[in-house]
C-alpha positions as CSV (number, residue, x, y, z in Angstrom):
1,M,-116.7,37.4,-61.3
2,A,-117.6,39.2,-64.5
3,Q,-117.0,42.5,-62.7
4,A,-113.5,41.4,-61.9
5,Y,-112.8,40.6,-65.5
6,I,-114.2,44.0,-66.6
7,G,-112.1,45.7,-63.9
8,F,-109.0,43.8,-65.2
9,I,-109.7,44.8,-68.8
10,V,-110.2,48.4,-67.9
11,A,-107.0,48.5,-65.8
12,C,-105.1,46.7,-68.4
13,T,-106.3,49.1,-71.1
14,L,-105.2,52.1,-69.0
15,L,-101.9,50.6,-67.9
16,C,-100.9,48.9,-71.2
17,G,-101.5,52.1,-73.1
18,A,-99.3,53.9,-70.6
19,S,-96.5,51.3,-70.5
20,A,-95.4,51.5,-74.2
21,F,-92.8,54.2,-75.0
22,E,-91.7,55.2,-78.4
23,W,-88.6,56.8,-79.7
24,H,-87.4,58.3,-83.0
25,T,-84.4,60.4,-84.1
26,C,-85.2,64.1,-84.6
27,A,-82.1,65.1,-86.7
28,E,-79.3,63.6,-88.7
29,G,-76.2,63.1,-86.7
30,K,-72.8,61.6,-86.6
31,A,-74.1,58.6,-84.7
32,D,-76.8,56.0,-85.6
33,V,-79.1,55.1,-82.7
34,S,-79.9,51.4,-82.6
35,H,-81.7,50.9,-79.3
36,V,-83.3,53.0,-76.5
37,A,-84.4,51.5,-73.1
38,L,-86.6,53.2,-70.6
39,S,-86.9,51.8,-67.0
40,P,-89.2,51.5,-65.3
41,D,-91.8,51.3,-68.0
42,P,-94.2,52.9,-67.3
43,P,-92.5,55.3,-64.8
44,Q,-94.5,56.7,-61.9
45,A,-94.0,59.8,-59.8
46,G,-91.4,59.1,-57.1
47,D,-89.4,56.7,-59.4
48,T,-85.9,57.2,-60.7
49,I,-86.3,57.0,-64.5
50,S,-83.4,55.6,-66.5
51,F,-82.7,56.0,-70.2
52,S,-80.0,53.9,-71.9
53,I,-79.1,54.7,-75.5
54,D,-77.0,52.5,-77.8
55,A,-75.6,54.0,-80.9
56,E,-72.8,53.7,-83.4
57,S,-70.6,56.8,-83.6
58,K,-69.2,57.6,-87.0
59,I,-66.6,60.0,-85.5
60,A,-64.3,60.1,-82.4
61,V,-65.2,62.8,-79.9
62,A,-62.9,64.2,-77.2
63,Q,-65.7,66.2,-75.4
64,G,-69.2,67.4,-75.9
65,S,-72.5,68.1,-74.3
66,V,-75.9,66.4,-73.7
67,A,-78.9,68.7,-73.7
68,I,-82.2,67.4,-72.2
69,A,-85.5,69.1,-72.8
70,V,-88.8,67.8,-71.2
71,A,-92.2,68.7,-72.4
72,F,-95.5,67.8,-70.7
73,R,-98.6,67.9,-72.9
74,G,-96.5,69.9,-75.4
75,L,-95.4,72.5,-72.8
76,P,-91.7,72.8,-71.9
77,V,-91.3,72.0,-68.2
78,Y,-87.5,71.2,-67.7
79,S,-84.2,71.5,-69.5
80,E,-80.5,71.0,-68.7
81,T,-77.2,70.6,-70.4
82,K,-74.5,68.3,-69.0
83,D,-71.0,67.4,-70.0
84,L,-71.0,64.4,-72.4
85,C,-68.3,62.7,-70.3
86,E,-70.7,62.6,-67.3
87,R,-73.0,60.3,-69.4
88,T,-70.4,58.1,-71.2
89,T,-66.8,57.2,-71.2
90,C,-64.6,59.9,-72.9
91,P,-63.0,60.2,-75.3
92,V,-65.8,58.7,-77.4
93,Q,-64.2,56.4,-80.0
94,K,-65.5,55.8,-83.4
95,G,-67.8,52.7,-83.0
96,P,-70.2,51.6,-80.2
97,L,-71.5,54.3,-78.0
98,N,-73.7,53.9,-74.9
99,L,-75.2,56.9,-73.1
100,S,-77.1,56.7,-69.9
101,Y,-79.3,59.2,-68.1
102,D,-81.0,58.9,-64.7
103,E,-83.4,61.4,-63.3
104,Y,-85.5,61.3,-60.1
105,L,-89.2,62.1,-60.7
106,P,-90.5,64.0,-57.6
107,P,-93.8,62.7,-56.1
108,I,-95.6,65.8,-57.4
109,V,-94.9,65.0,-61.1
110,P,-98.3,64.8,-62.8
111,P,-99.3,61.6,-64.7
112,G,-99.7,62.0,-68.5
113,P,-97.8,62.2,-71.7
114,Y,-94.2,63.4,-71.8
115,V,-91.7,64.0,-74.6
116,V,-88.0,64.0,-73.7
117,T,-85.6,65.4,-76.4
118,I,-82.0,64.3,-76.0
119,S,-79.5,66.2,-78.1
120,V,-75.8,65.2,-78.1
121,T,-73.1,67.4,-79.6
122,S,-69.4,67.2,-79.8
123,G,-66.8,69.9,-79.0
124,E,-66.7,72.9,-76.7
125,A,-69.2,75.7,-76.5
126,T,-66.7,77.9,-78.4
127,E,-66.4,75.5,-81.3
128,V,-68.8,74.7,-84.2
129,A,-70.4,71.5,-82.8
130,D,-71.1,68.4,-84.7
131,Q,-74.5,66.9,-83.9
132,L,-73.9,63.3,-82.7
133,L,-77.5,62.5,-82.2
134,C,-80.9,63.9,-81.5
135,L,-83.6,61.6,-80.1
136,E,-87.2,62.1,-78.9
137,V,-88.7,59.7,-76.4
138,D,-92.4,59.7,-76.0
139,F,-93.9,58.0,-72.9
140,E,-96.6,58.3,-70.2
141,I,-96.0,58.7,-66.5
142,A,-98.5,56.3,-64.9
143,P,-100.7,57.5,-62.0
144,P,-99.3,56.6,-58.5
145,G,-100.2,53.0,-57.6
146,A,-101.3,52.0,-61.1
147,A,-99.1,49.0,-61.2
148,D,-100.4,47.9,-57.8
149,V,-104.0,48.1,-58.9
150,L,-103.3,45.9,-61.9
151,E,-101.5,43.4,-59.7
152,D,-104.3,43.3,-57.1
153,I,-106.9,42.7,-59.8
154,S,-104.8,39.9,-61.4
155,L,-104.3,38.2,-58.0
156,E,-108.1,38.4,-57.3
157,I,-108.9,36.8,-60.6
158,K,-106.3,34.0,-60.1
159,S,-107.6,33.4,-56.6
160,K,-111.2,33.0,-57.8
161,M,-110.2,30.8,-60.7
162,H,-108.3,28.5,-58.3
163,S,-111.1,28.4,-55.9
164,G,-113.4,26.7,-58.4
165,H,-115.3,29.7,-59.8
166,R,-116.1,29.4,-63.5
167,A,-114.4,31.8,-65.8
168,L,-117.5,33.6,-67.1
169,A,-120.1,32.7,-64.5
């Protein structure tokens, strides 16, 4: 029974450390970010990862772009630039702004620490752009099956507790 608790603690330590994501702004912009959601948390290879960003835009924007840069262990591994209007309703009015971004993580994506930088600018490429927001999201991609391992250990402990085994026998 003690082995099950030790296994649970080890799995929980590994998974709980991987499940917390952090975000911070990386530049002053014309929008104030109030909330960032990451789902699932923690993501695993083979998942579709979703970011949702809530902000308050200080300006109205007719068009713009969203640049995404992904780094794994500090090394750039992916980048793309999309039309802002693909990520939110345009024109963006002064006031509440919600951006969403979904990306499929192929099964070959290695587990470990990632940083996603999301930069949103207004205007066309030929104009001087206003920085709406810049955001960095730090998270860990969990090893495949990590959530299943934790659930299995938890079920085993519950089963043994209900069958009359003492907690720390």
